[in-house]
C-alpha positions as CSV (number, residue, x, y, z in Angstrom):
1,M,-10.4,-21.6,53.2
2,T,-6.7,-21.3,54.0
3,H,-4.6,-18.3,53.1
4,F,-2.7,-20.5,50.6
5,T,-5.9,-21.7,49.0
6,K,-7.1,-18.1,48.7
7,L,-3.9,-17.2,47.1
8,L,-4.1,-20.1,44.7
9,S,-7.7,-19.3,43.8
10,A,-6.8,-15.7,43.2
11,S,-3.8,-16.8,41.0
12,V,-6.1,-19.1,39.0
13,L,-8.6,-16.3,38.5
14,A,-5.9,-13.9,37.5
15,L,-4.5,-16.4,35.0
16,T,-8.0,-17.1,33.6
17,A,-8.6,-13.4,33.2
18,S,-5.3,-13.0,31.6
19,I,-6.0,-15.7,29.1
20,A,-9.4,-14.4,28.3
21,S,-8.0,-11.0,27.8
22,A,-5.3,-12.3,25.5
23,Q,-7.9,-14.0,23.4
24,T,-9.8,-10.8,22.7
25,S,-6.9,-8.5,22.1
26,I,-4.0,-8.3,19.7
27,T,-0.7,-6.5,19.3
28,V,0.4,-6.2,15.8
29,A,3.8,-4.8,14.7
30,I,4.5,-3.1,11.4
31,Q,7.6,-1.4,10.3
32,L,6.3,2.0,9.2
33,E,4.3,4.5,11.3
34,P,1.7,6.5,9.4
35,P,2.7,10.2,9.0
36,N,-1.0,11.1,9.5
37,L,-4.3,9.2,9.8
38,D,-6.2,10.5,6.7
39,P,-6.2,7.8,4.0
40,T,-7.8,10.3,1.6
41,G,-5.1,12.9,2.1
42,G,-1.8,11.1,2.3
43,A,0.4,8.9,0.1
44,A,1.9,6.7,2.8
45,Q,1.1,2.9,2.7
46,A,1.2,2.8,6.5
47,I,-2.0,4.8,6.7
48,D,-4.0,2.1,5.0
49,S,-2.0,-0.6,6.8
50,V,-3.5,0.5,10.0
51,L,-6.9,2.0,9.0
52,Y,-8.2,0.2,5.9
53,S,-11.3,-1.7,6.7
54,N,-10.6,-1.5,10.4
55,V,-11.6,2.1,10.8
56,F,-12.5,3.4,7.3
57,E,-14.7,1.8,4.6
58,G,-15.6,2.6,1.0
59,L,-18.5,1.8,-1.2
60,T,-16.7,-1.4,-2.2
61,R,-13.7,-3.2,-0.6
62,F,-10.9,-5.6,-1.4
63,M,-11.0,-9.1,0.1
64,A,-7.9,-11.1,1.0
65,D,-7.9,-12.8,-2.4
66,G,-8.0,-9.5,-4.2
67,S,-11.6,-9.7,-5.2
68,V,-13.8,-6.6,-5.0
69,V,-17.0,-7.0,-3.0
70,A,-19.8,-4.7,-1.6
71,G,-18.8,-2.4,1.2
72,L,-21.0,0.5,2.4
73,A,-22.9,0.0,-0.8
74,Q,-25.0,-3.1,-0.5
75,S,-25.7,-3.2,-4.3
76,W,-25.5,-1.1,-7.4
77,D,-27.0,-0.7,-10.9
78,I,-25.0,0.3,-14.0
79,S,-26.8,2.1,-16.8
80,E,-26.8,0.6,-20.3
81,D,-24.4,3.2,-21.6
82,G,-22.0,2.5,-18.7
83,L,-22.0,6.2,-17.6
84,T,-24.1,6.0,-14.4
85,Y,-23.5,3.9,-11.4
86,T,-26.3,4.0,-8.9
87,F,-25.2,2.8,-5.4
88,M,-27.7,1.6,-2.9
89,L,-26.3,2.1,0.6
90,H,-26.7,-0.1,3.7
91,D,-29.3,1.3,6.1
92,G,-28.4,2.0,9.8
93,V,-24.7,2.8,9.2
94,T,-23.2,5.3,11.6
95,F,-19.9,7.0,11.9
96,H,-17.9,6.4,15.1
97,D,-19.1,9.8,16.5
98,G,-22.7,8.5,16.3
99,T,-23.8,10.5,13.2
100,T,-25.5,8.8,10.4
101,M,-23.6,7.8,7.2
102,D,-25.8,8.5,4.2
103,A,-25.7,9.6,0.5
104,E,-24.7,13.1,1.5
105,D,-21.5,11.8,3.0
106,V,-20.7,9.7,-0.1
107,K,-21.2,12.8,-2.3
108,F,-19.1,14.9,0.1
109,S,-16.3,12.3,0.1
110,L,-16.1,11.8,-3.7
111,D,-16.4,15.5,-4.5
112,R,-13.7,16.3,-2.0
113,A,-11.4,13.6,-3.5
114,R,-11.8,14.9,-7.0
115,S,-11.9,18.6,-6.3
116,E,-9.3,21.1,-7.6
117,E,-7.9,21.6,-4.1
118,S,-7.8,17.8,-3.4
119,I,-4.5,16.5,-1.9
120,N,-5.7,12.9,-2.5
121,A,-2.6,10.9,-3.5
122,Q,-4.6,8.9,-6.1
123,K,-6.7,11.7,-7.5
124,G,-6.7,9.9,-10.9
125,L,-9.1,7.3,-9.5
126,F,-11.8,9.9,-9.7
127,A,-10.9,11.7,-12.9
128,D,-13.8,10.2,-14.9
129,I,-16.4,11.2,-12.4
130,A,-18.4,14.1,-13.8
131,D,-21.1,14.4,-11.1
132,V,-22.2,12.8,-7.9
133,T,-26.0,13.2,-7.1
134,V,-27.9,12.3,-4.0
135,V,-31.1,10.5,-5.1
136,D,-32.3,9.9,-1.6
137,P,-30.6,9.3,1.8
138,L,-29.6,5.7,0.9
139,T,-29.1,6.2,-2.9
140,V,-26.3,8.0,-4.7
141,A,-25.7,8.2,-8.5
142,V,-22.2,8.6,-9.8
143,T,-22.1,9.9,-13.4
144,L,-19.0,9.5,-15.5
145,S,-17.7,11.6,-18.4
146,Q,-16.8,8.4,-20.2
147,P,-17.3,4.7,-19.5
148,N,-14.8,3.3,-17.0
149,G,-14.8,-0.4,-16.3
150,M,-12.5,0.2,-13.2
151,I,-14.9,2.3,-11.1
152,L,-15.9,-0.5,-8.7
153,F,-12.3,-1.4,-8.4
154,N,-11.3,2.2,-7.8
155,M,-13.9,2.7,-5.1
156,A,-12.3,-0.1,-3.1
157,W,-9.0,1.8,-2.7
158,G,-8.2,3.3,0.7
159,D,-8.0,6.7,-1.0
160,A,-11.8,6.3,-1.8
161,V,-13.1,5.6,1.7
162,I,-16.2,7.5,2.9
163,V,-15.5,10.2,5.5
164,A,-17.7,12.5,7.6
165,P,-17.7,16.2,6.7
166,E,-17.7,17.3,10.3
167,S,-14.5,15.2,11.0
168,I,-12.3,16.7,8.3
169,D,-10.6,19.4,10.4
170,T,-9.2,16.7,12.7
171,I,-9.1,13.6,10.6
172,A,-5.3,13.5,10.3
173,S,-5.0,12.9,14.1
174,N,-8.5,11.7,15.1
175,P,-9.9,9.4,12.3
176,I,-13.7,8.9,12.4
177,G,-14.9,6.2,10.1
178,T,-17.6,3.5,9.9
179,G,-15.5,0.4,10.4
180,A,-15.5,-2.4,12.9
181,F,-13.0,-0.7,15.1
182,T,-12.9,2.9,16.5
183,F,-9.7,4.9,16.9
184,T,-8.7,5.2,20.6
185,D,-5.2,6.6,20.9
186,W,-2.0,7.3,18.9
187,V,1.2,7.6,20.8
188,Q,3.5,8.9,18.1
189,G,6.7,7.0,17.7
190,D,5.3,4.0,19.5
191,R,1.8,2.7,19.0
192,L,-1.8,3.2,17.8
193,E,-4.8,1.7,19.6
194,L,-8.2,0.6,18.3
195,T,-11.3,-0.6,20.2
196,R,-14.1,-2.8,18.8
197,N,-17.0,-0.7,17.5
198,K,-20.0,-1.8,19.5
199,S,-22.4,-0.1,17.1
200,Y,-20.9,-1.6,13.9
201,W,-23.5,-2.1,11.1
202,G,-22.0,-5.3,9.8
203,Q,-20.4,-8.5,11.3
204,P,-18.7,-7.3,14.5
205,A,-15.0,-8.0,15.1
206,A,-14.1,-10.9,17.4
207,L,-11.2,-8.8,18.9
208,E,-12.1,-6.3,21.6
209,T,-8.9,-4.2,21.3
210,A,-6.1,-4.0,18.8
211,T,-2.7,-2.2,19.2
212,F,-0.4,-1.4,16.3
213,R,3.2,-1.0,17.3
214,F,5.7,0.6,15.0
215,I,9.1,-1.1,15.0
216,S,11.4,0.1,12.2
217,D,14.7,-1.6,13.1
218,P,15.0,-5.2,11.9
219,T,17.0,-6.2,15.0
220,A,14.4,-4.8,17.3
221,A,11.7,-6.5,15.2
222,F,13.4,-9.9,15.7
223,A,13.7,-9.3,19.5
224,A,10.1,-8.2,19.9
225,V,8.7,-11.3,18.1
226,M,11.0,-13.7,19.7
227,A,10.2,-12.4,23.2
228,E,6.4,-12.6,22.3
229,D,6.0,-8.9,23.0
230,V,3.9,-8.7,19.9
231,D,1.4,-11.3,18.6
232,A,2.2,-10.8,14.9
233,F,4.6,-8.8,12.8
234,V,3.2,-8.1,9.3
235,G,5.8,-7.2,6.8
236,F,8.6,-8.6,9.0
237,P,11.7,-6.6,8.0
238,A,14.4,-9.2,8.7
239,P,13.8,-12.1,6.3
240,E,17.1,-13.7,7.2
241,N,15.4,-14.7,10.5
242,L,12.4,-16.4,9.0
243,P,13.9,-20.0,9.1
244,Q,14.4,-19.6,12.8
245,F,10.7,-18.8,13.4
246,E,9.6,-21.6,11.0
247,A,11.4,-24.0,13.2
248,D,9.9,-22.7,16.4
249,P,6.4,-24.2,17.3
250,R,5.4,-21.0,19.0
251,F,5.1,-19.3,15.7
252,Q,3.7,-19.5,12.2
253,V,5.3,-17.9,9.2
254,L,3.2,-16.7,6.3
255,V,4.9,-15.5,3.1
256,G,2.5,-14.0,0.6
257,N,2.7,-11.6,-2.3
258,T,1.8,-8.0,-2.5
259,E,0.9,-5.5,-5.2
260,G,4.2,-3.8,-4.3
261,E,6.3,-3.1,-7.4
262,T,9.6,-2.1,-5.8
263,I,11.3,0.3,-8.1
264,L,14.4,2.5,-8.4
265,S,12.6,5.7,-9.1
266,M,14.2,8.2,-11.5
267,N,13.3,11.9,-11.7
268,N,12.4,12.0,-15.4
269,K,12.5,15.8,-15.5
270,M,15.9,16.2,-13.8
271,P,19.0,16.0,-15.9
272,P,20.5,13.6,-16.7
273,F,17.5,11.3,-16.1
274,D,15.5,13.3,-18.8
275,N,17.7,11.3,-21.2
276,V,16.3,7.8,-22.0
277,L,19.9,6.6,-22.7
278,V,20.9,7.4,-19.1
279,R,17.7,5.8,-17.7
280,Q,18.5,2.7,-19.7
281,A,22.1,2.7,-18.5
282,V,20.9,2.8,-14.9
283,S,18.5,-0.1,-15.5
284,L,21.2,-2.2,-17.1
285,A,23.6,-1.5,-14.3
286,I,21.3,-3.2,-11.8
287,D,21.6,-6.9,-10.9
288,R,18.0,-7.5,-9.6
289,Q,18.7,-11.0,-8.3
290,S,21.6,-9.9,-6.2
291,I,19.4,-7.2,-4.7
292,I,16.7,-9.8,-3.9
293,D,19.2,-12.1,-2.4
294,G,21.2,-9.5,-0.6
295,A,18.5,-7.2,0.7
296,M,15.5,-9.6,0.9
297,F,17.3,-13.0,1.4
298,G,15.6,-14.4,-1.7
299,Y,12.1,-13.2,-1.0
300,G,10.8,-11.3,-4.0
301,T,10.1,-11.8,-7.7
302,P,12.1,-9.9,-10.4
303,I,10.1,-7.6,-12.6
304,G,10.7,-5.7,-15.9
305,T,7.8,-3.3,-15.7
306,H,5.4,-1.8,-13.3
307,F,2.9,-4.7,-13.0
308,A,2.4,-7.6,-10.6
309,P,3.7,-10.9,-11.9
310,H,0.7,-12.8,-10.4
311,N,-1.7,-10.7,-12.5
312,P,-3.0,-12.6,-15.5
313,D,-2.2,-9.7,-17.8
314,Y,1.5,-9.5,-16.7
315,V,4.0,-9.4,-19.5
316,D,7.5,-10.6,-18.8
317,L,9.8,-7.8,-20.0
318,I,12.8,-8.5,-17.7
319,A,14.9,-9.0,-20.8
320,N,14.7,-5.3,-21.5
321,S,16.7,-4.7,-18.3
322,T,19.1,-7.7,-18.2
323,Y,22.2,-6.9,-16.1
324,N,24.8,-5.7,-18.5
325,P,27.3,-3.2,-16.9
326,Q,29.4,-3.0,-20.0
327,R,26.5,-1.9,-22.1
328,A,25.5,0.5,-19.4
329,R,28.9,2.2,-19.7
330,E,28.5,2.4,-23.4
331,L,25.1,4.0,-23.1
332,L,26.4,6.6,-20.7
333,A,29.2,7.5,-23.1
334,E,26.7,7.8,-25.9
335,A,24.7,10.1,-23.7
336,G,27.7,12.3,-23.0
337,F,28.6,10.9,-19.6
338,A,31.7,8.8,-20.4
339,D,33.1,9.9,-17.0
340,G,29.8,9.2,-15.2
341,F,28.0,11.6,-12.9
342,T,26.9,12.2,-9.4
343,T,23.3,12.1,-8.2
344,T,21.2,11.6,-5.0
345,L,19.7,8.4,-3.8
346,K,17.0,9.2,-1.2
347,L,15.8,6.2,0.8
348,P,12.7,5.8,3.0
349,P,12.9,3.6,6.1
350,P,11.8,0.1,4.9
351,S,14.5,-2.6,4.8
352,Y,14.1,-3.2,1.1
353,A,15.0,0.5,0.5
354,R,17.8,0.9,3.0
355,R,19.5,-2.5,2.3
356,G,18.7,-2.4,-1.4
357,G,20.0,1.1,-1.7
358,E,23.5,0.1,-0.5
359,I,23.7,-2.7,-3.1
360,I,22.4,-0.5,-5.9
361,A,24.8,2.3,-5.0
362,S,27.6,-0.2,-5.3
363,Q,26.4,-1.5,-8.6
364,L,26.0,2.0,-10.0
365,R,29.5,2.9,-8.9
366,E,30.8,0.1,-11.1
367,V,29.6,2.0,-14.2
368,G,30.7,5.4,-13.1
369,I,27.5,6.7,-11.4
370,T,28.0,8.0,-7.9
371,A,24.8,7.8,-5.9
372,E,25.0,9.8,-2.7
373,I,22.7,8.1,-0.2
374,S,20.4,10.1,2.1
375,N,18.3,8.0,4.6
376,L,15.0,9.8,5.2
377,E,12.2,9.2,7.7
378,W,8.9,8.6,6.0
379,A,7.5,12.1,6.5
380,Q,10.7,13.5,5.0
381,W,10.5,11.2,2.0
382,I,6.9,12.3,1.3
383,E,7.9,16.0,1.6
384,E,11.1,15.9,-0.4
385,V,10.6,13.1,-2.9
386,F,6.9,12.5,-3.4
387,N,5.6,16.0,-3.0
388,G,8.8,18.1,-3.7
389,N,10.3,16.1,-6.6
390,D,13.7,16.9,-5.0
391,F,15.6,13.8,-5.8
392,G,17.6,12.1,-8.5
393,L,17.0,8.5,-7.5
394,S,14.9,6.8,-4.8
395,I,13.7,3.3,-3.9
396,V,10.1,2.6,-3.0
397,S,7.5,-0.1,-3.3
398,H,4.3,1.0,-4.9
399,T,1.8,-1.2,-3.0
400,E,-1.4,0.2,-4.6
401,P,-3.3,-2.4,-6.7
402,M,-3.2,-2.2,-10.5
403,D,-1.6,1.2,-10.4
404,I,0.1,1.5,-13.8
405,G,-2.2,4.5,-14.5
406,I,0.2,6.6,-12.4
407,Y,2.5,6.8,-15.4
408,A,-0.2,8.9,-17.2
409,D,0.1,11.7,-14.6
410,P,3.1,14.0,-15.5
411,K,2.8,15.6,-12.0
412,Y,3.4,12.2,-10.3
413,Y,6.7,12.3,-8.4
414,F,8.9,10.7,-11.1
415,Q,7.4,13.1,-13.6
416,Y,7.1,10.9,-16.7
417,D,5.3,12.9,-19.4
418,N,4.3,10.8,-22.4
419,P,1.2,11.8,-24.4
420,E,1.1,8.4,-26.1
421,F,0.9,6.6,-22.8
422,Q,-1.7,9.1,-21.5
423,A,-3.9,8.5,-24.6
424,L,-3.5,4.7,-24.1
425,M,-4.7,5.0,-20.5
426,D,-7.7,7.0,-21.6
427,T,-8.6,4.3,-24.1
428,L,-8.1,1.6,-21.4
429,N,-10.3,3.4,-18.9
430,A,-13.1,3.6,-21.5
431,T,-12.8,-0.1,-22.5
432,T,-14.7,-2.9,-20.9
433,D,-14.0,-5.8,-23.2
434,P,-11.6,-8.1,-21.3
435,A,-9.5,-9.2,-24.3
436,T,-9.1,-5.6,-25.5
437,R,-8.2,-4.5,-22.0
438,S,-5.5,-7.2,-21.8
439,A,-4.0,-6.0,-25.1
440,L,-3.9,-2.4,-23.9
441,L,-2.4,-3.4,-20.6
442,A,0.3,-5.3,-22.5
443,D,1.1,-2.2,-24.6
444,A,1.2,0.0,-21.5
445,Q,3.7,-2.3,-19.7
446,T,5.8,-2.4,-22.8
447,I,5.9,1.4,-23.3
448,I,7.2,2.1,-19.8
449,S,9.6,-0.8,-19.9
450,E,11.2,0.4,-23.2
451,D,11.2,4.0,-22.0
452,Y,13.1,2.9,-18.9
453,V,11.0,5.3,-16.8
454,N,12.2,3.7,-13.7
455,G,14.5,0.8,-12.7
456,Y,12.1,-2.1,-12.2
457,L,13.5,-4.3,-9.4
458,F,11.1,-6.8,-7.8
459,Q,7.6,-7.6,-6.6
460,L,7.7,-7.2,-2.8
461,A,6.9,-10.3,-0.8
462,V,5.1,-9.9,2.6
463,P,6.4,-12.1,5.3
464,T,4.3,-12.3,8.5
465,V,5.4,-13.9,11.7
466,A,2.6,-14.6,14.1
467,K,1.9,-16.6,17.2
468,A,0.6,-20.1,16.4
469,G,-2.9,-19.6,17.7
470,L,-3.7,-16.6,15.6
471,N,-6.2,-17.0,12.7
472,G,-7.5,-14.8,10.0
473,L,-4.6,-12.7,9.0
474,W,-4.2,-12.0,5.3
475,L,-1.6,-14.1,3.6
476,N,-1.3,-11.8,0.5
477,Q,-1.8,-8.1,0.4
478,P,-4.0,-7.2,-2.6
479,T,-3.9,-3.7,-1.0
480,A,-1.8,-2.3,1.8
481,A,-3.9,-3.4,4.7
482,V,-3.6,-5.3,8.0
483,D,-7.3,-6.1,8.1
484,L,-8.2,-7.3,11.6
485,T,-11.9,-7.5,11.1
486,G,-11.8,-11.3,10.7
487,V,-9.0,-12.2,13.1
488,T,-9.6,-14.6,15.9
489,W,-7.6,-16.6,18.5
490,S,-7.9,-20.4,18.6
491,E,-9.7,-21.7,21.7
């Protein structure tokens, strides 16, 4: 064999190895980096984006179409009175550290999530749980204080995943779950790496390795995708570039919907936002369509309440907040602010917030409200706004599914405290009849819309740009997740 032939053979082998490697690995970019890696102890959507289903699993789980199916529980029985859910667990499930996942871990996880000391961002999911009992290693009984037809749905949230007791001290930086991928490395500010779980109890992932890269800047996002430095960008932050990718045969563009109600949050306990006339004025000062067009280049659906328009129970209440700056000025005068006022507008990193914030600040200025913009990193936003209630206005997309129940929690960051709404939610949680539930949900949507709790802007679209040969990415996001468990490359 000549030296040239050897070189050629070596090149072919290297190329073949490179192609084989590329077909079993993936690099996915997202805009936001998780502030920590504990989905049961943090409010950031980015935690679930990386870890939901990939690393952590719950008793039930969401599928790409929004349906709820069995997860770590292979089946369940519901008592006739609707108060006891008995979950039968899959046998042979292990955590990534090799320890067995059993009913004791389920009890630990649910008790931890609902405890007095819990820092779970969605503690309300577990409010109706009165007791969790280990029946045997593969059976756990969850007893409720009142019937709650949403329990199976609630158990599918990222906040309800099952965690190992021995992993809690380090879970924020070293997550140990039961999922199809194990956590390998986290280079903060850059990337997070996962490896296929060879001991996975269910259908193994096709991908051997997965890397999440965090690219917050829209210009850098465009450059990374165009240069094919990443295989996919989920939640692509520069929608103005989508037509260019659609015209390029190297790429596929998926535009789906999310559960993300994008809102102008108002601190309902901070003057002057404790006055409903002021909140109404703010809502009427906002031109939603110009925000969708200007910040999202037309991607997004206007909303008039905190509910997804694609949900069958959605009520169109946009008319309550029709753009009317003259009426907004009249309401401000009626509330005692004829000369306007100054407040803060604290913005997290996503494009919808940063770009939308500039537009909203300009619109508020037209009616006499000066909104002083502060651009915060995600961890700062969690600390100051979500946990610290230190804000007047903010913009964020609430990506949790069917989360109107947050308005029943007066401690939630926008601090809305309405006993009528709280009672309505209690009734809803105890109701299983579909028609009655629909009527109650309509009432709930109407109350918060007419109370102008927040400025309801639009339902967030999720654009994904991916290489043409990539299959199995979710089109829609029924929960904040980049689920890689079913992703494959075309041969």
